[in-house]
N, C-alpha and C positions, 0 to 999 in steps of 0.2 A: 522712265520718267513718270512721276506720279500724276494722278488726275488733277490734283490741286495746282501743280506747276503748269500743266497744259492749259488749264482754265485761266490762270493768270496771264500766260503768254497770249492766248487768244483775245482776252479782254483788252490787254495792252495794245496789241496790233490793231484791234478794232477801233479803239480810241484814237490812235495815231492816224489811221486811215480816214476816219470821220472828220478829224480836224483838218487834214490836208484837203479833203473834198470840199469842206466849208470855205477854206481859204481860196481854193481855185474858183469856187462859185462867186465869191465876192470879187476876185480879180477879173473874172469874166464879165461880171455886171458893170464894173467900173472901166471896162475896156483896157485893162492892163495886160491881158493876154489875148491872142488872136485865134486860139483854137477852142472849140467847144462853145456851148451856150450855158448860161446860168442854170437852165433847167437840166441839162445833161449832168452837171456836177451835183445838183440837188438830188437827182435820181441816184447817182453814184453813192452819195452819202447815205440815202435810205437803204440801198442794197448792202452797203458795208455794215450798217447797224443791224439789219434784219437777216443777214446771211451767215457769216462764219460761226458766231456763238450759238445761235439757235440750232444750226445743223449739228454742231458738236454736242449740244445738250440733248438733242434727239438721239444721237448715236449712244450717248452715255445712258439714257433712260432705257433704250432698247437692250443694252448690255445688262443693265440691272434686271430687266424682265426675264432675260434668258437665264441669268444666275438664279433668280428666285422661283422660276417656274417648277423646279423639282424639289424645292425646300420642304414642301408638305410631305412628299413621298419619303424623303430622308427621315423626317421626324416620326412618321408613322411606322417605318421599319425599326427605328430605335425603340419605339413603344412596344412593338411586337416582341422584339428580342428581350427587352427588359421584363415584359410580363411572363416570359418563359423562364425567368430566373437569372438571366445574365446581368452583370453590373453595367453601369453606363459605359465604362471603359471598354468592356468586351463587346457591347452593342455597337460602339463606334468602330472597333476593329472589324467586326463582321460586316458592317455597312460599307467599309472602305473597299470591299471587293465588288460592290455593285456599281451600276452606272446611273449617275445623277446629273448628267449633262455637264454644264459649266461648273457645277459644284464639285465634281468628282476629284480634281487635283487637290483642292483645299481639304476635302474630307480625308484623302489619303495622307496628306501632310499632317492632319490632326491625329490620325491613327499612329503615324510615325512618332510624333511627339509623345504620345502616351506610351509607346514602346520604349522610349528613352527615359521614362520615369516621370513625365509631367502629369500632374493630376488631371483627371478628365474635365473637371470644371474649368481649370486654367486653360486647358487646350481649347475648350469651347469659347472662352472669352477671346483668346488669340485668333481663333477662327473667325469670330464676328468682326474683329478689328481688321483682319486681313481682307475679308470679303468686302466689308464696309457698306453694305446696303442697309437701309433702314429696317426692312423686314427681317433680315438675318440678325441684326443686332438686337431687335426686340425679342425675337424668338429665343436666342441664346441666353439673354438676360433672364427671361422667364424660367427656362430650364435650370439654369445655374441657381437661381434663388430657390426653386422647388427642391433641388438636390440638397442644398444647404439646410433647408427647413426639415428635411427628413420625411417628406410626404411620399405619396405614391407617384413616382416619377412617370410611370407609364400613362397614368390618367392625364397628367399635365402635358405630356408629349402629344397624346391623342387630341386633347382639346386645342392645343396650339396649332397642330396640323390642320384640324378642321377649320379653325378661325382663318388661317392663312389661305386655305383653299376657297373658303367663302368669299374672302376679299378679292381673290384673283377672278373668281367667277363673276362677281359683281362688276369688276372693271371690264372684263371681256364682254359681258352683256351690255354695258353702257356704250362701249365702242360700237357694237353691232347696231344698237338702237340709233345712235347718233349718226351712223354712216349715211342714212337716207337724207338727213338734214344737210350733211356735208356735201352730198351730191347735188342737192337743190341749189346750194349757194354757189358752187362751182359752175353749175349749168347756167344760172342767172347771170354770172359774171361773163361767161363766154358768149352768151346771147347778146349782152350789152356791147361787148367788143365787136361782135359781128355787125350789130346795128350801126355802130360808129364807123366801121370800115365801109359799109354800104353808103352811109351819109357822105363820107369823105370822097368816095370814088364816083358817086353818081349824082346825088342831090346838090352838093355844093358846086361842082363843076358846071351843072346845068344853070345854077343861078348866075355864075360868072358869065356864061355864054349869053344868057338872056339879058344881062345888064348891058353888054356890048360896049364899044368905045364911047358911044354918046352918053350912055348911062353913067359910065365911069367918070366922064368929064363933068356931068351934072353933079354927081356926088362930090367930086373934088371941089367944084365951085361952091357947093353948099357947105363946105368946111369938113367934109368927110374924106375917107381914104378912097383911092381908086378901087373899084370892085366892091364898094360898100354894099351891104345887103339892104334892099329896100324894106321899109318898115322898121328899121333898127335905128332910126334917128340919124341915118347917114353917117354914123360914127363907128360901126362895127364891120370890119372887113371879113372876107371869107377865112383868112388866116387866123383872125381873132376867134371865130367860131370853132375852127379846128383846134385851137389852143384850149378853148373851153372844154371841148370834147375830151381832149387828152387829159386835162386836169381832172375831169370827172372820172375818167377810167382809172387813173392812178390812185385817186382818193378811194374809189370803190374797191379797187384791188387790195389796197393796204388795210382798209377797214374790214372787208370780207375775210381776208386772211387771218386777222386776229380773232374774228368771230368763230371761224372754223376751228382754230386751235382751242378756244375756250369750250366749244361744244364737244369736241372730241376728247380732250384730256383734262380740261379745266385749268390748263397752264397757258399763260400769255406767251411764254417763250416758244411753244409750239406754233402759236398763231403767227409770230414773226417769221417763222420758217415758211409758212404758207403765203404770207404777205410778200416775201422775197420773190417767190415763184410768180405770183400774180402781177406784181409791179413790173418785174422783168419782162414778162410776156406782153403786158400792155405797152411798155416802152418799145419793145422790138417790133410789134405789129403796127403801132401807130406812128413811130418816128423813124425806124431804121428800114423797114420793108417798104419799098416804093409802092404807092397807090396810084 
């Protein structure tokens, strides 16, 4: 099954799941169903949208990185063979006996096509289409055009290999530099979660105890809810405050996740993957785990 079909299936299932979660949230809000709360289904909707496709996209990008990580070595070996008098076809045949990680099977297939009589440039174009990554397509297009123009192919191969290696080193350096910012954001989020847990488990119960039955009755007589917090206008109960804390944790988790993705890779889709993890943790810690 091709990557394109898998992507369409995942996006279709995500859309169906999100629509179903939205309908359940509305039905829960209008009391048409007796299980779950509107918030539960809203969280489910967020998890469906930010979970399956971003995780698939992350896996796809990792696969592309593994394929492209040895591309510069392959091109450099072709350049060395070509400089010693080998044709491009012979250089590819020689390279097919080497180890280039995830590229090796496709390089062997390219050498086999050349043995069958396919021109080297055509085999490289088919190789680019078969692998399908942007870097491989661009590199093969440059080599094919240089070969057709009759220039020094080895110089073009060396320049292309150097450019690819420089791009990979820049990306690696960026990830290493941004990892400290990522750690700070995650740490701040977990500190916030720990603070909310402490507030829910110690501070808010203490307020309820200090209010006492008499204070609750006074708040109720003043138009507020039983257990309303003093100084809050008599209208905000402890459960309201807990709901505000929960909402703040969910919003912060969703926003921080997107920010981490943008800092790390510059892609929002990776941010949604982090948002999925943070929102799920906030929900489990503040709603599911008893305090």
